[in-house]
C-alpha positions in Angstrom: 112.3 159.9 -65.5 115.6 157.8 -66.0 115.4 154.4 -67.7 118.7 152.1 -67.6 119.0 149.8 -70.7 120.9 146.9 -69.4 122.0 144.3 -72.5 123.3 141.4 -71.4 125.4 138.6 -72.7 123.9 135.3 -74.0 125.0 132.4 -71.8 126.0 130.8 -75.0 128.3 133.5 -76.1 130.1 133.4 -72.3 133.2 132.0 -71.6 132.2 131.9 -68.0 128.3 132.5 -67.4 128.9 132.2 -63.6 131.0 135.1 -64.5 128.5 137.1 -66.3 126.0 136.7 -63.5 128.0 137.6 -60.8 129.4 140.9 -62.3 125.9 141.7 -63.7 124.1 141.3 -59.9 127.1 143.8 -59.0 126.2 146.2 -61.7 122.3 146.1 -61.0 122.7 146.3 -57.4 124.7 149.8 -58.4 122.0 150.9 -60.8 119.1 150.1 -58.0 120.8 151.9 -55.4 119.4 155.3 -56.5 118.9 158.0 -54.6 115.5 159.1 -56.2 112.9 156.2 -57.0 112.4 158.3 -60.4 114.5 155.7 -62.2 113.6 152.1 -64.2 115.8 149.1 -65.6 115.5 147.0 -68.4 117.7 144.3 -68.9 117.7 142.8 -72.4 118.5 138.9 -72.2 118.4 135.9 -74.0 118.0 134.1 -70.6 117.5 135.7 -67.5 120.3 135.5 -65.0 119.8 133.5 -62.0 120.7 135.8 -59.1 119.9 136.6 -55.5 118.8 140.5 -55.6 115.5 141.8 -57.1 113.8 145.0 -57.1 110.7 146.4 -57.9 112.2 148.7 -60.6 113.6 146.1 -62.7 112.4 144.0 -65.6 113.9 141.3 -67.8 113.0 141.6 -71.3 113.7 138.5 -72.7 114.5 138.2 -76.6 114.1 135.2 -78.9 115.6 136.6 -81.8 118.8 134.3 -83.2 122.1 135.5 -81.8 124.7 136.6 -84.5 126.8 134.9 -87.0 129.9 133.4 -85.2 132.1 133.9 -87.9 133.1 137.6 -86.9 133.3 137.3 -83.0 133.9 141.7 -83.0 130.5 142.2 -85.3 128.7 138.8 -83.0 129.1 140.9 -79.6 128.2 144.4 -80.6 125.3 143.6 -83.2 123.7 141.7 -80.3 124.7 144.2 -78.0 122.7 147.0 -80.1 119.6 145.0 -81.4 119.1 144.5 -77.1 119.5 148.1 -76.6 117.3 149.0 -79.4 115.0 146.7 -78.0 115.1 148.2 -74.8 115.0 152.1 -75.8 111.5 151.0 -77.6 110.6 149.1 -74.9 111.3 152.0 -72.4 108.6 154.3 -74.1 106.1 151.7 -71.6 107.5 154.0 -68.6 107.6 157.1 -70.1 111.6 158.7 -69.2 113.0 161.7 -69.8 116.3 160.1 -70.8 117.7 157.0 -70.9 121.2 155.5 -70.5 122.6 152.2 -71.7 124.9 150.6 -68.9 127.2 147.8 -69.5 126.5 144.6 -67.8 129.6 144.7 -65.8 129.7 148.4 -65.0 128.8 150.4 -61.7 126.9 154.2 -61.8 126.6 156.8 -59.2 123.9 156.4 -57.2 122.8 160.3 -58.1 121.9 159.8 -61.6 118.5 159.3 -61.4 117.8 162.5 -59.0 120.2 164.1 -61.1 117.9 163.8 -64.0 114.9 164.8 -61.8 116.1 168.0 -61.2 117.3 168.4 -65.1 114.1 166.9 -67.1 114.5 169.1 -70.1 118.5 169.0 -71.0 119.2 167.0 -73.5 122.0 165.2 -72.0 125.2 164.2 -70.6 128.7 162.7 -71.7 130.5 161.6 -68.2 134.3 162.7 -69.2 135.8 161.7 -65.6 135.0 158.2 -64.1 136.7 155.4 -62.7 138.1 151.9 -63.7 138.2 149.1 -61.3 138.9 144.8 -62.5 136.7 142.9 -60.5 139.2 141.8 -57.1 141.8 144.1 -57.6 143.3 146.0 -54.5 143.1 149.0 -56.6 140.6 151.4 -58.6 142.1 153.8 -61.3 140.6 157.3 -61.5 140.3 158.6 -65.3 140.3 162.3 -65.2 139.4 162.9 -68.7 138.1 161.0 -71.9 136.2 158.2 -69.7 133.7 158.0 -72.5 136.1 157.3 -75.0 136.8 153.5 -73.3 133.5 153.0 -71.0 130.3 152.3 -72.7 128.1 153.3 -70.0 128.6 156.9 -69.9 126.4 158.7 -72.0 122.2 160.0 -70.7 120.4 160.8 -73.7 116.8 163.1 -73.8 114.7 160.2 -74.7 113.4 161.9 -77.5 116.7 162.5 -79.2 117.3 158.5 -79.7 115.8 159.2 -82.7 114.2 155.2 -82.5 112.5 153.3 -85.1 109.3 151.7 -84.9 110.1 148.1 -84.6 112.6 146.9 -82.5 113.6 144.7 -85.1 115.7 146.9 -87.0 118.7 145.4 -87.6 121.8 148.0 -88.4 123.8 146.7 -85.6 125.5 148.2 -82.7 126.7 151.4 -85.1 123.0 152.5 -85.7 123.3 153.1 -81.6 126.6 154.7 -81.5 
């Protein structure tokens, strides 16, 4: 089973919560469009977004840890994202995943991922080298033929046991831990 983990930015730290919510709804529809039902999605957030879309394979995991320090905006976002990914990965254990994939809340993914994982349950994982870049509202889609993983956070699928997770999700080493 493939478990997707989606860290969602807090409404307090977004320039437009409405925009974050719209992009997230597009993302979650993309993820839940899998051709195999052998997947689950964990959305880790401070506030559950109000969206129309629902699916039985989605779990919202709300966190109550205090948002990161506002003095360093880069560290602030990365630390919050890293802590949420870590919390989601540890929670994923409940679903007995073979693999996990962290997804940025504004990205879309192939509908064939869960089926592919189901066919290769013992593989260590994959790095997605080729992908598409799309700006919402644009009339263009760009293909990145190589090194896609260098520009996109949603391009690693890892066998679950290779995550080497700490016992507690409160292990606060920031985003660098997950990289």
